[in-house]
N, C-alpha and C positions, 0 to 999 in steps of 0.2 A: 184294372180289376182282373180277376181270373176269367178263364173261359171254360165252358161246360160242353159236354157231349153226352148224348144218350141214344140208345136204340131199343126198340121193342119189336119183336118179330114173331111170326106164327110158325116158324121152323128154325132150327139151329142155323145161325148165320154168322159169318165172320165180319168183323168191323175194321179190317185192315185198311180199306180205301178211305173211310172217314177219319180213322185214327192217323193216317199219313198226313192229312191236312192239319189236324190238331197238333201233331208232333212238331211240325215246322213252325207253328205259331208259338211253340214253347221255347223261345229264345233265338230262333233264326229269323223269322219274318214278323215276330212279335216280341213284346217285352216280358213275357211270362216265363221267367227263368228260374223260378224258385221251387221247382219240383213238379212232379206229375203223378197221377194215379189212374188206374183202369181196373174196374170191377166187371167180371164176366159171370153171369148166371147161366147154368144149364141144369135142368131138373131142380133138385133141391140143393145143389152145390154152388159154391161161389169161389171163383179164383180171383184174387185181388193182388195187384202189382203196384208197388210204389218205388219212387226214387226221389231223393231231394236234389238231384242234378237236373238241369234243364232237359226237357223231353227231347230236344233236338240233338243233345249230346249224350244222352243216356244209352248205355248198351242194352239195358232192359227194354227201353222203348224201341230201340232198333230191332230187337228180337221180336217184340210183339207186332211190329209193323210187317214183319216177314213171316210170321207164324200164323197159319190159318186156324186159329182157335175159334170154334163156333159157339155161339151163345144165343139164348132167347132174349135176354135183357143185358144191356151193357151201360155202365156209367163211367165217364171219363172226365178228367179235370187237369188243367194246367194252371199253376199258381203264380200269381204276382203278389207277394206277401205284403200285407199292411198291418195285420195283427198276428203276433207270434213269430218266433224265430224260424229260420229256414232249416228244418230238420224233418226226419221221417214221421215223427209223432204229429206234426202239423200238416202232413200231406193228405189231401183228399184222394179218393172218397173214404169216409169213415164208416165203420161197420159195427153193428151191435146185434146180439141174438135176442129174439123175443118170440114167444109162442112156437119154438121149434124151427124158426126161420131166421136166416141172416138178413138184416136190413142194411142197405147200402145208401149212403147220403153224400151229396156234394153240393156246395154252396158258392155262389158268386156274389160279392158285395161286402158291405161293412155294416155292423150292427152296434148301436150305442147301448150300453147297459146290459150286454149279453151275460156278463159275469154275475148279475143279480137274479137271473132266472133260476127258479127252483127246479133242481135236476132230479131229485128223488133217487131212484135205484141206479140210474145210469150216470156214470162219472167220467168226465173228460180225461184223456191221457195226455193230450197236448194243451196248448195255451191259446188256441184260436177262438174267435167269437163264433165261428161256424160250428165247431164241435160242441161248444156250450149250447148253441141253439138246437143241435141234433139231439143231445142228451135230454134237453127239456121236452122236445117233441116226443121222443120215445117214452119218457116218463108219463106224459099225458096219455099216450096210447095204452100203456100198461095199466093205468088207473081207470080205464073205461069199465063201467059196471057190467056191460053186456057186449060181448065181442061178436061183431059181424061186419061185413064189408061196408055196409052203409054207415054204421057208426064210425068206423075208421075214416071213411071219406069225409064225414062231417067234422070230425076232430082235426083232420089235416087242413080243412078249410079254415077253421078257427086259428090253428097254429100259424098258417101262412099269413093270414090277415094281421095277427098280433105281431109277428116278427117283421113283416113289411113296414109296420108303423115305427119300428126301431131303426130303420135305415134302408139300405139297399139289400133286397132279399130275392135272389133268383135261386131256385133249388131243383134238385132231382133226387127222388127217393124211390127205392124199390125193395120188394121182398122176393124178387126172382120171378114172380107171377105178374104182379101189378106194378106199373110204373107211374108215379105221380110227378108232374112237372109244373112248377109255378114260375110265372114271369112277374117279377116286381118292377123291372125296368126294361130288359131286353132279352128276348129269346126268339128263335126261329125254328120251324119244323117243316118236314115234308113227309109224304108217304110214297114209297116205291111199290108199285104193283103192276100187273100186266095191263097193257103191253109195255114191256121193259125196253129201255133204250140205252143210249150212251150218256156218260157224264164225265166232265173234266173238272179237276180241282182248280180252285181259284189261285192257290199259292204256289203251284208248281206244274210242270208239264207232265201230268199223269192223267190218263183217261182209262175208263173201263166200259165195256159193253155188258150191261147186266143181263142181257138176253143169253149170254154164254154161260151164266152162272146161276140161273134161276129156273123155276118151273112156273107155269101159268097160275098156280095156286099160291105162290109166295107173296107175302105182304110184309114190308119192313117200314117202320116209322123211325125217322132220324130227327133228333133235336140238337140244336147247337146255339151257342151265344150269337155267333155270326154265321151266315151261310157259308158252306164249304165248297160248293160247286157253282159253276158259272152258267150252266145250261139246264138247270132244273128249276121248278117253281117252288121257291121257299116262301112260307107264310110267316109274317111277323106276328107274334103273339101280342095281344093287347095287355098293357100293364094291369095287373090284378087278375089275370087269367090263370086258372088252375085246371089242368087236364089230367084225366085218368085214362091210361092206356093199358091194354092187355092184348098180347099176340098181334101187335101192329095195328090194332083197332082202337079208335077213340071211343071209350065207354061212356064217359061223362065229361062235361066241360062247364065251368062256372066262372063268371067274372066277378071278383070280390071288390067291394068299394075300398079304396085306399085312402089313408089319411093324407090330407093336403098339408 
């Protein structure tokens, strides 16, 4: 299956270190050779980069690994195709505009019957089950009779529970302010905050001393399918767990019952 990466921070932060690990898993130390994508939110803007080449071989990925682009929220994805051809249209993360904001979505897993979901206003560009599910989710949000963060949170709960019943559904969704992360089978997370220390990547000989790059007020939450570092305390999310993050802070968390 694919692998996911996300970040939520309380100050513009680069994701070079974590992305370096994800990039290696995109075809060099992992089988995820079918494209990659990285979405970076700063203020109301979204920079989104895609390539249908393996991340480990992509010149775009190489540039991103060495370019200190700072963001408040990031969503990354390396693809191991199972539904849909290998092309740019099928490369995550997918993006749609709603209520004057860009919404960015990435999914890991397989869904049975995704093509039968009623998508309404939002129409897929590619042929993946992931984009079908995203369009359905966004159509449900658009149909909400009253828009507020609590209603959106409850609607995302319903959507995640419904989609998880259709197969394997791990996802990351953000509007640049809020980050929603759902674990259907496997996800991990950690929070970096003072006192900051050193960290080393699992997949290569690369180490960073966060103390040299942060202030005592910084807080950054990182989510990934598999832990990225060997000397930090990663937390395994329980299947059915949905988390709502903002500025590196966990706002709400709920564990939804999953169909057996």
